N, C-alpha and C positions, 0 to 999 in steps of 0.2 A: 551271203546272198545279196545280189544286186538290188539296189533301191529302185523302186518303181518311179519312173519320172511322171510327174503329174502334168497334164496338159496346161499350157499357158492360158490364163484367163483371157477371154476375148470379149470385145464389145463392138457394137455396130457404130462405125464412124458415120455412116449415113444417118442413123437415128440421132446421134449426138449433134451432128451439124444441123439437122432439122429442128431439134429442140432449141439449139442456140439461136438459130435464125428466127424461130417463132417467138422466143423470149425477147430478142432484141426488137422485133416488130411490135410485140405487145407493149413494150416499154415506150417505143416511139409513139404508138397510138395513144397510150395513157397521157404522155406528155402533150400530144396534139389536142386531146380532149380537154385537158386542164387548161391549155392555152386558149382553146375555143371558149371554154366556160368563162374564163377571166375576161376575154374580149367581149363576149355577149353581155356579161355583167356590166362592163364599162359602158357599152352602148345603151343598156337598159337604164343605167344611171343618168346618162345624158338625156334620154327621152323623157323619163319621169321627172327629172329636175326641170326640164323646159316646160313640162305640163304644170308642175307646181307653181313655177314662176308666172306662167300665163294665167293660171287660176287666180293667183293672188292679185294680179293687176286688173283682171276682170272684176273682182270683188271690190277693189278700190274705186273702180269707175262707177259702181252702183251707189245710190244714195240709200244708206240703211235707214230703216224705220227707227223712230225714237223708242227708247225703252229696251227691255231685255226680250229678245226674240230668239227662239230655237227652231232651226230648220233641219231637214234631212241632209246627210252628207252629199256632197256633189260627186257625180260619177267621175272616175279617173280613167287614165289610159289602161288598156288591157284588163278592165274590170276592177282596178284598184281604187276603192273609194277614197276620197280626200276629205279630211276633217278641216274645219276652218274656224277662226275667231276673228271678229272685227272689234277693235278697241277704239274708244273715242277719248281724246285727251280733254279733261275739264279742270277747272281751278281746284276741285276737290281731289283730283287724281284720275288715273285711267278708269274708264267705265266700259264694261263689256256691252256692246250695242247689239251684236248679232253673232250667233255661233250655230254650228251644226250639232245634230244629236250625237252625243258621245264625246264631244270636244271638251266638256267640263267647264267649270267656272274660273279656273286658274289659268294663267297664260301657258300656252303650249311650250314656249321657249323664251329664254331671256337673251338670245343671241340674235344679232342682226344678220340676215342672209341665210345661207344654208348651214345646217348642222345635223349631225346624226347622233342619236342618243337612245338610251333605253327609256321607254315610256309605256306605262300600262301593261308591263309584263312582256314586252317585245321590243325588237329593234324598229325605230321609226326615223323617218327623214322629214325635217321641218324646214320651212322657209318663212322668213319674216321680212316685211317691207313697210315703210311709212309712206303716207301720201306726200305729195309735193308741198302742201301747206303745213305738214307736220301735225295735223289734228287727228288723223286716223292711222291706225296700224292694222295690217292684215297678217295673220299667222295661219299658215296652212301646213298640213302634215299628212303623211302617207306611210303605211306599214312597209318595211323593207322586204317582207316575205314575197310580195309580188315580183320584186326585182330578181330575187333568187330563183323563183319559179320560172321566170322567163329565160334566165340564163341556163337553168337546168334543162329546160325543154329544148333549147338550141343545142346544148351538148348532147342530149340523148338522140336528137335527130341526126347528129353527126356520128354517134356511136353505133346506131342501128345498122347501117350498111357495113361498117367495119366488122361487127360481130358476125353478120351474115357472110361476109367475104373471107373470114378466117379459115373455114374448112377448104375453100377454094385455094387460098394462099398456101395452106399446108400441102395440098395435093400438088400444086405447081412447084413448090419448093422440093417436095419429095422426088418429083421427076427430074428437076434441074440438078439437084445434088447427085442423084443417081447417074445422070449423064456426065456430070463433072468428075465422078469417081471411076469412069470407064478406064482411064489410063492405068489406074492402080489394079483393076481387075485384069487388064491385059498383061501387066507385068507379072502378076501372080500366076497367070496361065503360062507365060513363058518360063517362069521359074519351075513350075510343076512339070513341064515337058523337058526341062533342060537336063542333059547328061551330067552326072556328078563331076566328071573330069573335063568338062568343056571349058576352054579358055575364051570362047567367043563372047563379045559384049551382048547386052540384052537386046540391042537393036539400034539401028541408025535413024529410025523415024523420029518425028518431032514429039517432044514430051512437054507437059506444062512446066513452067519455071519452078513451081513449088515441088515438083516430083524430080526434077533434073538432079538436085544434089543426091537424092536417094539412088537414082540410077547410076550416077557417076561413082558413088561409094561402092555400090554392088559390083560394078565393072572393075573397079580397082581391087576389090576383094577377090573376085574371080581370077584376075591376073596374078595376084600374089599366091593364091591357092594353086594355080597352074604351075607357077615357078617352083613352089614348094613340092608339088607332086613330081615335077621333072627332077628336082634335086633328089627327092626320095628314091625315085626309080634308078637314077644314075648312081646314087650312093649304094643302093641295094645290089645293083649289078656289079659295081666295082668291088664292093665288100665280098660278094660271093666269089668273084674271081680271085681276089687276094687271099681269101681264106682257103680256097680249094687247093692252091699250090702247097702251102705249108702242111695242110692236113694230108695231102697225098704223100708228101715227103715223110711225115711222121709214120704213116701207114707202112711205107716201104722200109724205113729203118726198123720199125717194130717187127716186120716179117723177117728181115735179115737177122735180127737178134734172136728170134724164135728158132730159125733154122740153124744158126751157128751154135756150136758147142761152147764149152768153157774155153775162153782164150781171147786173143787180141781182137779178133773180128767182132765178137760179141760185145766186148768193152767199147770198141769204137762206135758200133751201131747204137749202143745205149747212150753214149755221149752225144751222138747226133740227134737222138730222140730228145735228150734234155735241151740241147741248143734250139732245136725246132720248137719245143714247147715254150721256151723263153721268147722266141721270136713271135710265136702265135699269141702269147699273153700280151706282149707289147702291142701287137696289131689290134687285139681286142680292146686294150686300154685306150689306144688312139681313136678307135672307132667310137667308143663310148664317149670320149671327150668331145669328139667332133659332133656327135648327135646332141650333146648337151649345149653346144654352142651354135647350133643351127639357127636359121632365122626364126624369130619369135622368142628367143632367149633374152632375158633381161639381166643386166649386171648392176648390182647394188654398189655404187661407187662412194667411197669415203676418203677423206684426206689421210694419206699414209706416206711413209718413207720407204722406198723400194730397196734401199741398201741392205737391210737385214735379209730380205728375200734373195738378193743376189748372192750374199755370203752363204746362205743355206743351200742354194742350188749348186753353187760351185763346190761346196764341201761334199755334197752327195755324189757329184759326178767326178770328183777328183780321182777315185780309184780307176774309173774307166779311162781317164786321161793318162794316168800312170801306166796302165796296161799297154797303151800304145805309145808310151814315151813322149806324150804331148805336153808341152809347157803351157799350163793354164794360168793366165795372169788376170787379176781383178783390180780395177782402178775405180775407186769410189769417191774421188775428190771432186767437190763441186767447183764450178767456175766462178762463183761469186764469193764475197768476203766471208759470209757465215757458213758456207757449205750446205745450205738448206736445199733439199731435193724433194720436198713434199709435192705430191700430185694427187689427183682424184682417181682412185683405182680400187679394184677388188683384189684382195690378197691372194685368194685361191687361183683366180684367173691369171694374175701376173706370175705366179709361181709356175703355172703351166707354160706360159709364154717363154719365160726364162729357161726352163728345163728343155723345151724343144729347141730353142736357138743354140744353147750351149751343147746339147747332146748332138745336134746335127753338125756343129762345127768340129766337135771331137771325132765324130764318125768319118767325116768326109775329108778332113785334112790328112796330110801325109804323116806317116809314122816319124816321130822325132820333130814334128812341126810345132807351131805355136797357135794358141787361141787367146784372144784378148777380149775381155768383158769390161765395159766401162759405163758408168752413170755420171752424167754431168748436166749442168744447167746452161741453157742458151737463152739469155734474156729471162722471160717468164716461163719458158718451156723446159721440160726435162727430157733429155736425150739419152736413150739406151743404145749402145753400139756393141755388137758381137761380131768379131772378125777372126779370120784364120788365114793361113798362108798356103792353103791347099790349091786344088786346080781351079776353084771358083766356078762361076756360071756365066756362059757367054751372054752378052747384052741381049741378043735376039731371043734367048730362051728364058730370061728372068721372069717375064710375065707368066709364061707357061709353068714355071717352077712353083708358082703359088697355087696351082690347081690341085685338086684332090687326086691321090694315087699316082702322082707324077714323080717318076724316078728317072732323072736324066742319065745316071750312070749306075744301073742296077748291079753291075758286077763289082763296083768299087767298094760298096758297103752294104750291109744288111739294113733294110728299112721298109717302111710301108708307104712312103710317099705322101704322108699326111702331115708331117711336122710343120712345114711352112704354111699350109692352108689353115691349120689350127692357129698359128701365130697371127695370120692375117685376120681371122675372125675375132680373136681376143683384142687385137688392135682396133678393129671396128667398134667393138663394144665399149672401148675406152675413148673413142673419138680421136685416136692417134693415127699418125701418118706412117706407113710402112714403106721402106724403099730398099732395094738391093743394089749394091755397088761393088767396087773393087776393093780388096783388102788394103791395109796401110802400106804395104811394101810393093804395091803395084801388081800383086797377084792375089789369088785367093778370093774370098767373098766377105763382104762386110754388109751386115743387116742393120739398118737404122730404124728405130722406133721413136718418133717424136710425139710426146704427150702434150696435149693442150695446156694452157695456163690453168691454175687451180680454180680461178674465178669462173672460167668457162664450164 
């Protein structure tokens, strides 16, 4: 029972972009508010420090009454009351001459100038200054809460319009993101209307730079799919044509055998059926091999020595060579000192390549001819050569000979016309170069497969 395919989970790109933009905007606003708060706090410090200093100098300019006097705190900036003490220097030590209510009897600070410290359960800012004659000292102080309150008020005044504008910003971003995603919606609409076998690109109109790689990748995919479909249609048509002929021949020979009585005619018809079945089996095997090597196939390449594969293939095809009195020679000597012929390859695919090359050479060379198979090293590359002294292939027809179902001399030998196309595909999967030339004695065909260096 086929498994039910679950729909791919989807999410709203528009909503995600909106949330990201709002989150970034909120972070920027928070940073702006924090910066505004710090700036407002610095300004408040400057203002209140100037007021403390001015208050201290005004107190120094007054002549305090003698004795201990307590007065109400002086009003400060923005409603922040200022506590103060005036100390007089005497031979017996400092004497508190004048102070505001709540300032206490002990010095507010022991530091000259500005200082911020905890006092009376809170954060306070104090300022201390001596008179020019050095006989009087004024100490003034103010709670730090007023400074925080002023900075907070300034930050909240900045925050209020931002909070009110957040819904408007969200609506504007929603519209802007929607308009920005229109090209994606247009591409989706084109894909929805697109015929499944259309090779046409998505469109020639301008697309955003962020979407262009997607469009280019889709156009490349459609072109590859179109080529694959064309190959599939051509392969199916050619395969149907090639299969129709041997099947028709089998049917005819079977009918002859049925009508014939016991005798030579019946025996010959059955032999023809057997030969046709073998040809049909070979054709089906070649078709299956070619389908496995079609575009999209991957080859798992590993370091290997191809010489055992060459020995195996030649041993398997030796009876076929003997039946046609063909001399099959195998040369596996490397051209370098140690004779190493290691290459990056796939054993199964290389076996297919060797079998097709050697089998073609045996089939198409003349009876009593020669077939040479060699493996050698050329620098860092491994070279496979399969040659014969048969009729060969004219130079103008060699490229066409690599096509599928191409049989240049169908009456000369039985075949499907797929051997060289399979060899070419296996060579491509190995990154090897395939070339057709003239045999070693000036006639026949020589096929060279040059494999890249192992490191490549």
